[in-house]
Backbone as CSV, one residue per row, in Angstrom:
resi,resn,N_x,N_y,N_z,CA_x,CA_y,CA_z,C_x,C_y,C_z
1,MET,173.348,142.134,138.942,172.110,142.904,138.991,172.428,144.393,139.101
2,ILE,171.761,145.190,138.295,171.986,146.631,138.295,171.115,147.274,139.366
3,THR,171.743,147.960,140.314,171.002,148.652,141.358,170.499,149.991,140.846
4,LYS,169.558,150.575,141.596,169.032,151.891,141.212,170.141,152.934,141.220
5,LYS,171.063,152.813,142.197,172.150,153.781,142.288,173.085,153.675,141.090
6,SER,173.481,152.443,140.754,174.386,152.275,139.616,173.710,152.678,138.317
7,TYR,172.406,152.423,138.220,171.660,152.827,137.030,171.675,154.346,136.885
8,ARG,171.448,155.054,138.008,171.452,156.522,137.961,172.828,157.059,137.601
9,LEU,173.874,156.458,138.179,175.232,156.906,137.891,175.585,156.673,136.429
10,PHE,175.232,155.477,135.933,175.555,155.144,134.546,174.781,156.030,133.577
11,THR,173.507,156.272,133.884,172.689,157.137,133.038,173.239,158.558,133.038
12,ALA,173.651,159.041,134.215,174.217,160.386,134.312,175.498,160.489,133.508
13,TYR,176.290,159.406,133.528,177.544,159.402,132.760,177.260,159.513,131.265
14,ILE,176.298,158.739,130.796,175.964,158.790,129.367,175.424,160.165,128.997
15,MET,174.573,160.714,129.848,174.009,162.033,129.568,175.086,163.117,129.500
16,SER,176.178,162.899,130.221,177.245,163.910,130.246,178.196,163.785,129.065
17,MET,178.077,162.715,128.303,178.970,162.530,127.150,178.649,163.572,126.082
18,ARG,179.650,164.337,125.702,179.428,165.405,124.725,180.763,165.751,124.079
19,THR,180.744,165.932,122.790,181.971,166.266,122.091,181.798,167.561,121.309
20,SER,182.895,168.191,120.986,182.853,169.407,120.179,182.869,169.041,118.701
21,TYR,182.117,169.786,117.910,182.102,169.582,116.474,182.803,170.768,115.801
22,ASN,182.161,171.361,114.838,182.711,172.535,114.173,182.300,173.791,114.931
23,ASN,182.860,174.934,114.516,182.441,176.206,115.096,181.973,177.131,113.986
24,LYS,181.628,178.332,114.350,181.015,179.237,113.373,181.955,179.636,112.233
25,SER,183.246,179.359,112.383,184.175,179.665,111.293,184.128,178.597,110.201
26,THR,183.477,177.482,110.479,183.403,176.391,109.494,181.963,175.923,109.317
27,THR,181.053,176.860,109.189,179.665,176.498,108.913,179.532,176.053,107.456
28,PHE,178.493,175.285,107.174,178.205,174.801,105.828,177.077,175.655,105.269
29,LEU,177.440,176.632,104.453,176.478,177.612,103.955,176.176,177.414,102.483
30,GLU,174.946,177.750,102.110,174.519,177.603,100.729,175.404,178.397,99.766
31,LYS,175.813,179.582,100.167,176.604,180.444,99.276,177.982,179.870,98.989
32,ASP,178.427,178.932,99.834,179.740,178.328,99.638,179.701,177.077,98.765
33,ILE,178.503,176.658,98.361,178.372,175.486,97.473,178.493,175.988,96.046
34,GLU,179.661,175.773,95.439,179.909,176.351,94.121,179.078,175.701,93.021
35,ILE,178.831,174.397,93.129,177.973,173.690,92.165,176.862,173.029,92.967
36,LYS,175.661,173.493,92.810,174.551,173.005,93.631,173.961,171.738,93.031
37,ASP,174.750,170.691,93.141,174.372,169.368,92.654,174.772,168.367,93.728
38,PRO,173.858,167.515,94.206,174.173,166.638,95.337,175.297,165.637,95.070
39,ILE,175.394,165.138,93.844,176.481,164.195,93.534,177.829,164.908,93.609
40,HIS,177.877,166.145,93.131,179.121,166.918,93.196,179.539,167.152,94.644
41,ILE,178.573,167.511,95.508,178.901,167.739,96.921,179.354,166.437,97.571
42,PHE,178.633,165.341,97.294,179.031,164.053,97.869,180.460,163.702,97.454
43,GLU,180.771,163.867,96.192,182.111,163.528,95.701,183.176,164.385,96.379
44,LYS,182.887,165.653,96.566,183.834,166.555,97.218,184.079,166.117,98.664
45,TRP,183.021,165.821,99.389,183.159,165.375,100.782,183.840,164.012,100.847
46,PHE,183.414,163.101,99.992,183.956,161.740,100.005,185.459,161.735,99.713
47,ASN,185.868,162.502,98.717,187.298,162.549,98.371,188.129,163.149,99.497
48,LEU,187.573,164.132,100.191,188.270,164.722,101.331,188.487,163.674,102.420
49,VAL,187.448,162.933,102.740,187.536,161.912,103.784,188.452,160.772,103.351
50,LYS,188.313,160.340,102.103,189.092,159.213,101.578,190.587,159.492,101.595
51,SER,190.972,160.738,101.365,192.393,161.088,101.310,192.989,161.360,102.692
52,ASP,192.158,161.346,103.725,192.622,161.606,105.089,193.190,160.316,105.678
53,PRO,194.456,160.287,106.088,195.052,159.052,106.620,194.394,158.547,107.888
54,ARG,193.605,159.379,108.559,192.897,158.938,109.764,191.707,158.049,109.431
55,THR,191.242,158.109,108.199,190.040,157.379,107.796,190.353,155.909,107.561
56,VAL,189.533,155.034,108.119,189.699,153.592,107.918,188.929,153.141,106.680
57,GLU,187.629,153.391,106.650,186.810,153.008,105.495,185.839,154.148,105.182
58,ALA,186.244,154.999,104.269,185.379,156.119,103.890,184.089,155.637,103.246
59,ASN,184.130,154.441,102.647,182.976,153.919,101.916,182.052,153.056,102.764
60,ALA,182.274,153.006,104.086,181.354,152.280,104.958,180.060,153.072,105.094
61,MET,178.928,152.402,104.915,177.643,153.096,104.998,176.620,152.198,105.657
62,CYS,175.731,152.814,106.401,174.634,152.083,107.019,173.507,151.967,105.995
63,LEU,173.137,150.733,105.688,172.054,150.468,104.746,170.801,150.109,105.536
64,SER,169.760,150.901,105.370,168.498,150.658,106.068,167.440,150.195,105.076
65,THR,166.780,149.093,105.432,165.711,148.541,104.602,164.521,148.270,105.513
66,SER,163.420,147.854,104.925,162.268,147.490,105.750,161.405,146.481,105.004
67,THR,160.601,145.761,105.775,159.650,144.837,105.177,158.511,145.638,104.549
68,LYS,157.635,144.945,103.842,156.509,145.647,103.213,155.527,146.180,104.255
69,THR,155.617,145.656,105.495,154.759,146.173,106.562,155.431,147.287,107.348
70,GLY,156.692,147.639,106.971,157.361,148.772,107.600,158.292,148.437,108.741
71,LEU,158.569,147.148,109.000,159.507,146.787,110.052,160.926,147.052,109.558
72,PRO,161.676,147.971,110.196,162.989,148.356,109.674,164.118,147.460,110.164
73,SER,165.205,147.469,109.426,166.457,146.848,109.866,167.602,147.621,109.228
74,ALA,168.753,147.585,109.869,169.901,148.347,109.375,171.174,147.574,109.634
75,ARG,172.173,147.780,108.761,173.484,147.146,108.897,174.481,147.938,108.053
76,PHE,175.773,147.732,108.321,176.788,148.434,107.549,177.254,147.570,106.389
77,VAL,177.352,148.192,105.218,177.904,147.561,104.023,178.909,148.543,103.421
78,LEU,179.578,148.124,102.359,180.563,148.988,101.718,180.061,149.486,100.368
79,LEU,180.155,150.785,100.169,179.858,151.381,98.866,180.904,150.908,97.871
80,LYS,180.459,150.452,96.713,181.394,149.933,95.707,181.331,150.688,94.386
81,GLY,180.686,151.835,94.393,180.653,152.672,93.199,179.498,153.659,93.288
82,TYR,179.655,154.812,92.639,178.564,155.777,92.602,178.707,156.646,91.368
83,SER,177.584,157.183,90.946,177.525,158.105,89.811,176.174,158.807,89.901
84,LYS,175.852,159.585,88.899,174.536,160.223,88.876,173.415,159.196,88.845
85,ASP,173.739,157.976,88.373,172.721,156.922,88.309,172.386,156.353,89.677
86,GLY,173.351,156.367,90.598,173.062,155.830,91.915,174.275,155.294,92.643
87,PHE,174.009,154.620,93.764,175.034,154.133,94.680,174.975,152.606,94.730
88,ILE,176.130,151.967,94.573,176.195,150.523,94.347,176.761,149.781,95.554
89,PHE,176.156,148.635,95.864,176.716,147.710,96.844,176.383,146.287,96.412
90,PHE,177.071,145.311,97.012,176.884,143.908,96.662,176.578,143.097,97.915
91,THR,175.746,142.080,97.757,175.395,141.231,98.889,174.683,139.981,98.383
92,HIS,174.255,139.138,99.326,173.471,137.957,98.988,171.991,138.333,98.831
93,TYR,171.389,137.897,97.762,169.968,138.150,97.558,169.114,137.466,98.621
94,THR,169.630,136.360,99.174,168.863,135.583,100.152,169.043,136.079,101.584
95,SER,169.874,137.105,101.794,170.069,137.663,103.130,168.813,138.409,103.568
96,ARG,168.797,138.841,104.821,167.634,139.596,105.303,167.428,140.868,104.496
97,LYS,168.517,141.592,104.226,168.372,142.828,103.449,167.911,142.528,102.033
98,GLY,168.417,141.430,101.470,168.006,141.053,100.123,166.534,140.692,100.048
99,GLN,166.058,139.963,101.052,164.643,139.591,101.083,163.759,140.813,101.285
100,GLU,164.205,141.742,102.137,163.413,142.948,102.353,163.378,143.820,101.098
101,LEU,164.506,143.897,100.399,164.539,144.686,99.163,163.682,144.041,98.071
102,GLU,163.537,142.726,98.133,162.699,142.028,97.155,161.238,142.430,97.324
103,GLU,160.771,142.548,98.571,159.364,142.863,98.799,159.109,144.357,98.952
104,ASN,160.168,145.135,99.225,160.004,146.585,99.411,161.270,147.273,98.886
105,PRO,161.367,147.463,97.577,162.624,147.925,96.956,162.926,149.409,97.111
106,VAL,163.035,149.840,98.364,163.492,151.188,98.692,164.476,151.065,99.844
107,ALA,165.393,152.036,99.955,166.403,151.956,101.007,166.906,153.341,101.360
108,ALA,167.584,153.414,102.511,168.265,154.628,102.939,169.719,154.282,103.239
109,LEU,170.623,155.177,102.870,172.051,155.022,103.130,172.491,156.153,104.051
110,THR,173.367,155.839,104.991,173.901,156.871,105.883,175.413,156.724,105.986
111,PHE,176.119,157.785,105.655,177.565,157.863,105.842,177.826,158.789,107.028
112,TYR,178.766,158.404,107.899,179.167,159.309,108.982,180.685,159.353,109.036
113,TRP,181.245,160.558,108.930,182.696,160.746,108.926,183.061,161.624,110.124
114,GLU,183.442,160.963,111.227,183.582,161.655,112.498,184.676,162.710,112.522
115,HIS,185.771,162.517,111.771,186.846,163.503,111.821,186.414,164.861,111.261
116,TYR,185.346,164.854,110.486,184.854,166.102,109.903,183.481,166.481,110.447
117,SER,182.965,165.675,111.359,181.620,165.904,111.908,180.608,166.085,110.780
118,ARG,180.694,165.179,109.812,179.810,165.258,108.661,179.068,163.941,108.451
119,CYS,177.866,164.080,107.950,177.021,162.927,107.673,176.278,163.178,106.371
120,VAL,176.106,162.124,105.579,175.298,162.218,104.359,174.228,161.135,104.423
121,ARG,172.988,161.541,104.238,171.871,160.601,104.174,171.312,160.600,102.764
122,ILE,171.052,159.398,102.238,170.544,159.242,100.879,169.365,158.281,100.911
123,GLU,168.285,158.618,100.215,167.128,157.741,100.123,166.781,157.545,98.653
124,GLY,166.239,156.359,98.332,165.846,156.141,96.956,165.346,154.736,96.684
125,ALA,164.890,154.546,95.463,164.451,153.229,95.012,165.675,152.363,94.721
126,VAL,165.501,151.049,94.816,166.611,150.119,94.650,166.318,149.148,93.509
127,GLU,167.328,148.917,92.681,167.218,147.945,91.595,168.412,146.999,91.621
128,LYS,168.194,145.776,91.162,169.310,144.837,91.030,170.155,145.210,89.821
129,LEU,171.457,145.005,89.941,172.359,145.225,88.823,172.383,143.993,87.928
130,PRO,172.746,144.143,86.660,172.903,142.963,85.794,173.960,142.021,86.357
131,PHE,173.807,140.715,86.113,174.775,139.738,86.611,176.174,139.990,86.055
132,SER,176.248,140.621,84.891,177.567,140.917,84.317,178.360,141.847,85.231
133,LYS,177.672,142.800,85.883,178.334,143.707,86.827,178.801,142.945,88.058
134,ALA,177.951,142.022,88.530,178.311,141.217,89.698,179.496,140.307,89.379
135,ASP,179.490,139.710,88.202,180.597,138.835,87.799,181.908,139.612,87.745
136,ASP,181.843,140.798,87.178,183.053,141.612,87.042,183.625,141.977,88.405
137,TYR,182.762,142.438,89.335,183.257,142.812,90.651,183.718,141.587,91.438
138,PHE,182.963,140.483,91.368,183.332,139.288,92.135,184.702,138.772,91.712
139,SER,184.999,138.871,90.445,186.290,138.368,89.946,187.460,139.190,90.470
140,LYS,187.192,140.419,90.930,188.249,141.299,91.433,188.408,141.210,92.956
141,ARG,187.514,140.490,93.622,187.595,140.371,95.084,188.775,139.486,95.481
142,PRO,189.343,139.699,96.660,190.401,138.805,97.140,189.890,137.362,97.235
143,TYR,190.785,136.427,97.064,190.435,134.998,97.084,189.669,134.619,98.355
144,GLN,190.154,135.073,99.522,189.498,134.725,100.781,188.064,135.271,100.824
145,SER,187.858,136.459,100.274,186.519,137.047,100.246,185.593,136.275,99.324
146,GLN,186.146,135.789,98.212,185.346,134.967,97.291,184.899,133.675,97.977
147,ILE,185.833,133.032,98.665,185.504,131.796,99.379,184.476,132.071,100.474
148,GLY,184.661,133.180,101.196,183.728,133.542,102.258,182.313,133.725,101.740
149,ALA,182.178,134.380,100.580,180.857,134.585,99.989,180.240,133.276,99.542
150,LEU,181.071,132.374,99.024,180.567,131.109,98.502,180.144,130.159,99.622
151,CYS,180.815,130.234,100.765,180.494,129.294,101.846,179.342,129.777,102.718
152,SER,178.921,131.020,102.543,177.907,131.596,103.429,176.512,131.573,102.831
153,ASP,175.571,131.093,103.621,174.153,131.260,103.307,173.692,132.408,104.191
154,GLN,173.993,133.614,103.766,173.940,134.790,104.630,172.607,134.976,105.340
155,SER,172.710,135.321,106.631,171.589,135.594,107.532,170.854,134.339,108.003
156,LYS,171.246,133.154,107.533,170.627,131.919,108.006,171.389,131.393,109.227
157,ALA,170.694,130.703,110.108,171.303,130.184,111.330,172.302,129.076,111.022
158,VAL,173.374,129.014,111.813,174.387,127.971,111.688,174.787,127.543,113.100
159,SER,175.105,126.276,113.288,175.338,125.750,114.637,176.652,126.214,115.257
160,GLY,177.609,126.652,114.437,178.872,127.118,114.991,179.811,127.603,113.911
161,ARG,180.830,128.400,114.305,181.795,128.925,113.351,182.576,127.806,112.678
162,ASP,182.795,126.708,113.434,183.573,125.591,112.888,182.937,125.017,111.631
163,ILE,181.615,125.085,111.533,180.924,124.592,110.332,181.318,125.425,109.124
164,LEU,181.338,126.745,109.324,181.698,127.641,108.228,183.160,127.470,107.830
165,GLU,184.047,127.337,108.820,185.465,127.188,108.528,185.754,125.871,107.805
166,LYS,185.050,124.821,108.202,185.214,123.531,107.520,184.754,123.626,106.068
167,LYS,183.614,124.287,105.854,183.100,124.451,104.503,184.057,125.280,103.657
168,ALA,184.640,126.340,104.258,185.592,127.185,103.533,186.818,126.380,103.114
169,GLU,187.328,125.512,104.006,188.486,124.683,103.661,188.163,123.715,102.543
170,GLU,186.963,123.174,102.571,186.541,122.266,101.488,186.477,122.991,100.154
171,LEU,185.983,124.221,100.187,185.887,125.001,98.952,187.270,125.371,98.418
172,LYS,188.231,125.593,99.334,189.595,125.920,98.898,190.257,124.755,98.193
173,THR,189.915,123.543,98.581,190.465,122.369,97.877,189.782,122.172,96.533
174,GLN,188.560,122.671,96.434,187.793,122.514,95.196,188.110,123.607,94.178
175,TYR,188.360,124.849,94.694,188.602,125.975,93.797,189.909,126.667,94.154
176,LYS,190.788,126.796,93.198,192.030,127.539,93.397,191.788,129.015,93.076
177,GLU,192.784,129.838,93.346,192.648,131.272,93.053,192.367,131.479,91.573
178,GLY,191.412,132.337,91.289,191.022,132.602,89.913,189.954,131.670,89.390
179,GLU,189.533,130.692,90.223,188.555,129.694,89.773,187.238,129.757,90.542
180,VAL,187.153,130.595,91.573,185.968,130.599,92.434,184.779,131.199,91.677
181,PRO,183.680,130.449,91.546,182.511,130.998,90.838,181.706,131.938,91.724
182,ARG,181.094,132.922,91.105,180.200,133.794,91.864,178.993,132.981,92.323
183,PRO,178.639,133.077,93.615,177.437,132.379,94.080,176.210,132.866,93.317
184,SER,175.350,131.969,92.944,174.180,132.344,92.144,173.264,133.309,92.877
185,GLN,173.302,133.273,94.226,172.429,134.126,95.022,173.114,135.415,95.458
186,TRP,174.254,135.730,94.855,175.040,136.905,95.238,175.084,137.872,94.072
187,GLY,174.812,139.169,94.355,174.818,140.136,93.258,174.830,141.568,93.751
188,GLY,174.595,142.478,92.826,174.692,143.897,93.147,173.356,144.608,93.116
189,TYR,173.316,145.726,93.837,172.149,146.605,93.860,172.610,148.034,93.593
190,ILE,171.695,148.823,93.078,171.952,150.246,92.925,170.804,151.019,93.561
191,VAL,171.162,151.951,94.454,170.179,152.829,95.079,170.102,154.100,94.243
192,LYS,168.937,154.355,93.659,168.750,155.513,92.793,168.179,156.663,93.626
193,PRO,169.006,157.661,93.945,168.602,158.661,94.945,167.492,159.596,94.501
194,THR,166.604,159.847,95.452,165.568,160.876,95.284,165.687,161.930,96.380
195,TYR,166.624,161.693,97.327,166.757,162.585,98.473,168.180,162.505,99.001
196,PHE,168.787,163.671,99.225,170.096,163.775,99.869,169.980,164.741,101.046
197,GLU,170.621,164.396,102.150,170.779,165.371,103.225,172.247,165.446,103.605
198,PHE,172.799,166.650,103.577,174.179,166.903,103.979,174.153,167.580,105.343
199,TRP,174.720,166.887,106.334,174.705,167.363,107.720,176.127,167.657,108.169
200,GLN,176.305,168.812,108.788,177.597,169.132,109.394,177.345,169.593,110.818
201,GLY,177.948,168.890,111.769,177.712,169.183,113.171,178.373,170.472,113.630
202,GLN,177.697,171.198,114.478,178.217,172.412,115.080,178.199,172.250,116.603
203,THR,179.244,172.761,117.267,179.363,172.607,118.712,178.177,173.223,119.454
204,ASP,177.623,174.329,118.935,176.471,174.954,119.597,175.165,174.203,119.318
205,ARG,175.271,173.076,118.588,174.134,172.213,118.235,173.168,172.865,117.256
206,ILE,173.522,174.024,116.702,172.756,174.568,115.577,173.404,173.987,114.325
207,HIS,173.132,172.696,114.120,173.791,171.957,113.050,173.332,172.442,111.674
208,ASP,174.195,172.280,110.685,173.842,172.593,109.299,173.213,171.374,108.647
209,ARG,172.034,171.562,108.080,171.336,170.490,107.359,170.814,171.058,106.048
210,ILE,171.418,170.643,104.954,170.969,171.090,103.629,170.506,169.872,102.850
211,VAL,169.277,169.934,102.385,168.635,168.819,101.696,168.487,169.123,100.209
212,PHE,168.745,168.116,99.403,168.457,168.169,97.970,167.386,167.128,97.685
213,ARG,166.327,167.544,96.990,165.266,166.615,96.613,164.614,167.106,95.328
214,LYS,163.759,166.263,94.775,163.052,166.650,93.561,161.899,167.586,93.915
215,PRO,161.639,168.600,93.087,160.597,169.584,93.415,159.198,168.983,93.426
216,GLY,158.370,169.490,94.333,156.955,169.174,94.348,156.179,170.280,93.666
217,PRO,154.848,170.257,93.737,154.036,171.322,93.132,154.407,172.693,93.702
218,ASN,154.533,173.664,92.821,154.858,175.048,93.198,156.218,175.189,93.879
219,GLU,157.110,174.280,93.604,158.475,174.354,94.126,159.462,174.401,92.959
220,PRO,160.594,175.057,93.152,160.986,175.827,94.335,160.270,177.182,94.393
221,ASP,160.141,177.703,95.617,159.432,178.970,95.777,160.381,180.158,95.878
222,GLY,161.699,179.907,95.914,162.665,180.986,95.988,162.826,181.576,97.372
223,VAL,162.091,181.051,98.333,162.182,181.544,99.707,162.748,180.445,100.609
224,LEU,162.006,179.361,100.731,162.474,178.212,101.513,163.140,177.163,100.626
225,THR,162.647,177.055,99.414,163.192,176.071,98.472,163.787,176.794,97.273
226,HIS,164.914,176.243,96.766,165.666,176.942,95.726,166.068,175.983,94.611
227,LYS,166.135,176.504,93.410,166.494,175.696,92.255,167.959,175.286,92.329
228,ALA,168.231,174.030,91.993,169.593,173.508,91.938,169.851,172.931,90.555
229,GLU,170.954,172.242,90.400,171.333,171.679,89.109,170.596,170.366,88.830
230,ASP,170.485,170.032,87.549,170.059,168.706,87.092,168.700,168.284,87.654
231,GLY,167.764,169.238,87.762,166.408,168.894,88.185,166.212,168.798,89.683
232,TRP,167.227,169.141,90.471,167.117,169.099,91.921,166.719,170.474,92.462
233,MET,166.229,170.500,93.691,166.076,171.735,94.448,166.697,171.501,95.816
234,TYR,166.966,172.605,96.525,167.573,172.446,97.841,166.881,173.347,98.854
235,GLU,167.026,172.971,100.119,166.455,173.734,101.224,167.254,173.453,102.477
236,ARG,167.192,174.374,103.421,167.840,174.183,104.721,166.787,173.742,105.728
237,LEU,167.152,172.743,106.551,166.266,172.266,107.602,166.732,172.759,108.965
238,ASN,165.779,172.921,109.869,166.129,173.175,111.248,166.940,171.999,111.795
239,PRO,167.891,172.249,112.690,168.711,171.144,113.207,167.919,170.247,114.155
């Protein structure tokens, strides 16, 4: 049982947790963005993080979805490709995220790279990829990952891990390496961005937040909103 004293001490400890980010010598300024295109900036940041030996999974991203009534859910998945067309990931269509995307095909992606105190948020509409894309990627997955996908009815209840392990062993006797079929309920999605936010943390908490989005009426105005490349505009937000 948590006492009032321990609760106060624990709360005070959490409140005191604070880390240093960047300083004024490494601010993220509009004038330093040589090509004002969100995909170009994402690629520049992503490649920097990916090449850093401290990074475990540069392509890990939080995928947020919601039901048609607005009930949200979030989980981490792996980015498996990106271009001007959008950001790609693969999963089970029958999972919770798959069901939510079926009834409300919009999503948000969040990348956080702590060694650089940087975060990228992306929002957009979501579409399923052709099965040919899913087949191609599934065939390149490690054998154990293929078996794992085939034995899982993702997000559904199961009585114990032993059930899954037994099913996986049965599938291994049925399918050798190079023979595992893609599960019919497993495929790819592409998030087609309409909004990017590039965040860089500052120790003084005056964080840098630069947003790229599609212009609305009378935008850009040249004061708060500015013209960017490829039909985008950009603006700075208060931290």
